N, C-alpha and C positions, 0 to 999 in steps of 0.2 A: 183599415180593412182587416177583417178576421182571417185567421189561418185558413179557414174552410174557403173563404172568398178568394184569397191568394192562390190556393191550389187550383180553384175552378178557372181563374184567369189564365194561369200557366197552361192548363190543358187546352183552353180556347186557342191560346197563341199557337200551340204545337198543331192543332187542326188547321188553322189558317195557313200556317207555313207549309204543311203538308199538301193542302188542296190548291193553294195559289202559287206559292214561289217555285215548287217543283215543276208544274206545268210550264211556267214562264221560263225556267232554265232550260227544260227540253225543247221548247218551242224556238230556242235560239240555236240549236244544234243543225249542223249541215245535213245531217242524215235524219230525215223524219220517219223513223222506224220504231219509236218507242224506247223504253229503258233497256239498258244492256246488262242490269243486275237486279237482284231482289233480295229483300232482307226481311226476316222475321225475327224481332227482338235482337239478340246478339249474332244470329246466324245469317250470313250473307253468301250468296253464290251468284256466279256469273251465268247470265242467260245468252250472251252473245259472244262469239269468238272472232276470229280474223275474218277479213273480207274475201269475197269470191274472186278467184283469178283463174286464167286458163292454165291447165296442166297438160303434160304430154305423156305418151304412154311409157316413156323411160322412167317415169315415176310410179309406175305400176309394177309390183312384184310379179315375176314370172309365175303363171298359174292363177293369176286373179284378175278381176275386172273392177271397175269403180263406177258406182251410179250416184249422180249429184242431183237432187231434187231442188229446184229454184222456184220461188214464188215472188211476184211483183208486188208493188205497193198499192193493193187494192183496198176496197172498203169492207171485205168480208172478214168473218171470224176465221180461226185457225182450222186447218184441215189435217185430220188424222191420216197418216200414211202407213201402210203396211206392206210387207214383202213376204209373199207366201203365207199370208194370215197372221204373221208376227208384227207387233208394233215397231215402227221405225222412228216416227217422231210425229208430233202435233205442229205442223209447220205454220208459223206466223208469217205476216206480209213482210216483204223486203228481207227475206231470210233464205238460206239454203242449208241443206242437210246432206251430208256425204257418207258413204259407206263402201268398204272394200269387201268384195264377195267372190265366191268361186264362180267360174264361167260356166253359165247354164241358162235355161229359160226360168224366168221368174213371173209370178202373178203379182201385180202391184194393185193394192186396194186403197181406195179413197172414200173417206167419210167426212163430211163437215161436222165440226165439233157440236153445233147446235142441234144435230140430229140425235145426239146422246144415245148412241148404240155402239156395240163393239163388233158388228158384223162386217168385218173389214175385207171381205171377199165378195160382197154384193156387187159393187160397182168397181170392177178390176179389169185390167188389160194386161197382156202378155209383153214381156221384154226379154229378148234373147241377148245374152251377153257372151263375149268370147274372150279368150286368153289375152290380156293386155288392152282390152277395149275400155273406153270411157264413154258413158252415156249421160247427157245433160237432159233432164226431164222438167219440163215447165209445167207447173201446177196452176190451173185456172179455176177458181171457184166463182160460179155465175149463178145467181139465184139460188135454187134449191140443188142445183147440179154441180159436180166437180169433173173437170176434165184434165187429162195429162197428155202432153205431146212431146215426143222426144225432138230436140232441136240440135242443130249443127254447132260447131265451135264458132262458125262466123256469126250465127244468130246470137250466141252468148256475148261475143265481143260487142255486138250492137247494143245488147241490153246493158252492158257494163258502162257504155258511154253515157247512158241515160240516168243511171243511178247505182248506188252502192248495195251490195247484199252481204249481210253479215251471218256468219255460220251459227246455227242454233245449237247450243251445247248443254243445256240445263236438263235435258231428258235422256233417259237410258234406253238405248235400242234393245229390243228383244229378239233381234234377228239372229239365227244360228249361221255362223260363218266359219266353222272349224272342220268341215268335212271335205275340203278341196283335195282332189286327187294329186298324188305325188308328181312333181315335175321330173324330168329325166336328170339323173346325176351324171355329170361329165367330168372326167378327171382333169385335174390341174386348171379348172375354170370356176368362178364363183358359182355355188349352187344355191337354189332357192330355199335356204333355211329361213332366213328373213324374219326372225323372231323380234317383234316389236315390244317395246317397254312403255309403262306409264311414265309420267314425268317424274324425274328424280328417283326412279326405282331401278332395282336390279333383279326383281323377282319375275319368274317366267309364268306367263298365263297359261292356262290349261289348254286353250285352243290350239297350242302349238305342239301338244304331245304327239300327235299323228305324224307331223313333219319330222320330229326328232326320231321318232320310231322307224320312219323310212330310211334315214341316214344310218341309223344303228344296224338295220337289216343289210344295207350295202357293205358296211364294214365288217359284219360278221361273215358275210359271204366272200369277202376279199380281205384276207389276213394281212396283206401287205399294205393295205390302204391307210393313209395317215390323214388326219383332219386338223386343219388350221381355222381357229375361230376368230372373227374380227369384230370388236365391239365398237360401237359408235353412239353419238349423242347429237342433240340439236345445239343451237348456239346460245341457249339460255344460259346464264351464269357465266363465271369465268373459265378461261380455257384450261387452267391447271386442275380445277375442280372436275370439269368435264372429262379430261384425261383419266383421272382416277376412277370416275363413274363408268366410264367405257371399258376400263379393265375388269372392274366388278362384274359387269354385264357378260363379258366374254367368259370370265371364270365362272359365273353362275351356270352358264350353258355347259361348260367343260365338266363341272361337277355333276350335272344331270346325266351326262353320258357315262361318267365313271361310277358314280354312286348308285344310280337307278338301273342302268343297263350293264354294268360290269365291263365296260370297255376299258382295256389297259390304258392307264393314264400316260404311258410313254408314247402312245399313238395320237395324242391330242395336244396341241399347243394352242394357247389363247393370247391375244394381244389387243390392247384398246388403242384407238386412234382419235378419241376425243371427238372434237366437232370438225375435224379437218377434211372429212370425206362424206359430205352430204350427197344424198341421192335426189333431193327435192328441195324446194325453196324452203327457207326457215322463217319467211315473211307471213305464212299462214298456219294455223293450227294443224291442218291435214298434212301439210309438208314436214312440219316439225315431228309429227307422229312417225312419219315414214323414216326419218333420220335417227329416231331413237331405236336402235336395232342391233342385232348380231347377225352377221353374214358368215359364210363358210367357204372353204376351199378344200377339195379332195385331192390327195397326191398319192401316187403309188411308189413305195419304196423299192429300188432295184435290189 
């Protein structure tokens, strides 16, 4: 066999393996919801995260609400979902998408992917959220139409008995969520600073600038106020590393107050607690995100 023929046979084998063996492997999975990752050449990314579970409002930071979009294992193409006209996700079957938002009324837009347009406010409905509220929204693509129905926690429990829903993670939400009004600052109690961090990172996202500025204003107006910052992580990795990372996060926020806003460093203490004080389950991606945080406590010096 010539070199050219050998190359051709090798390519043919790759095509055969890709078109026959992969569907056979996926067909043996217990969850019939398609692939959980995608790869182009050497670049690979995860399309699915953890499975859907019931959460309670103790897992919602004060001053926020959470919307969870759920879609059953139907035979329709993906559905583009927008919040106030901004893209949230293109939801696939057997998937869910979750977002933490300020409590107010939102316009939820729905467009089937095959319609191939970006008019995300044409078919929309209103959803009114409140502080600490959790909203489960079931997405139903039927024929040329898409409907959305808010369902109860009991309804979600019934759905979870029938199938598993995986979090869709490979798309970037364009929804703005950094304009939440400040929660009341109470002395000697945890305050809603709740700065969340990316995995294995200690850099502060710009969406928390306003919340930090609110605490700065309180300290400037109360010269005897002291601030204690508490850093936390999820349970990924070993405990000793997470303790170091939690200290880095607390110190990063402390430096923000000192360097950017000129708050006297002696008025701010920072300590990391590693993975020992979770506020949410570490078994889901959404829960781990809530646990990667810095919280704070205000005290008044006598």
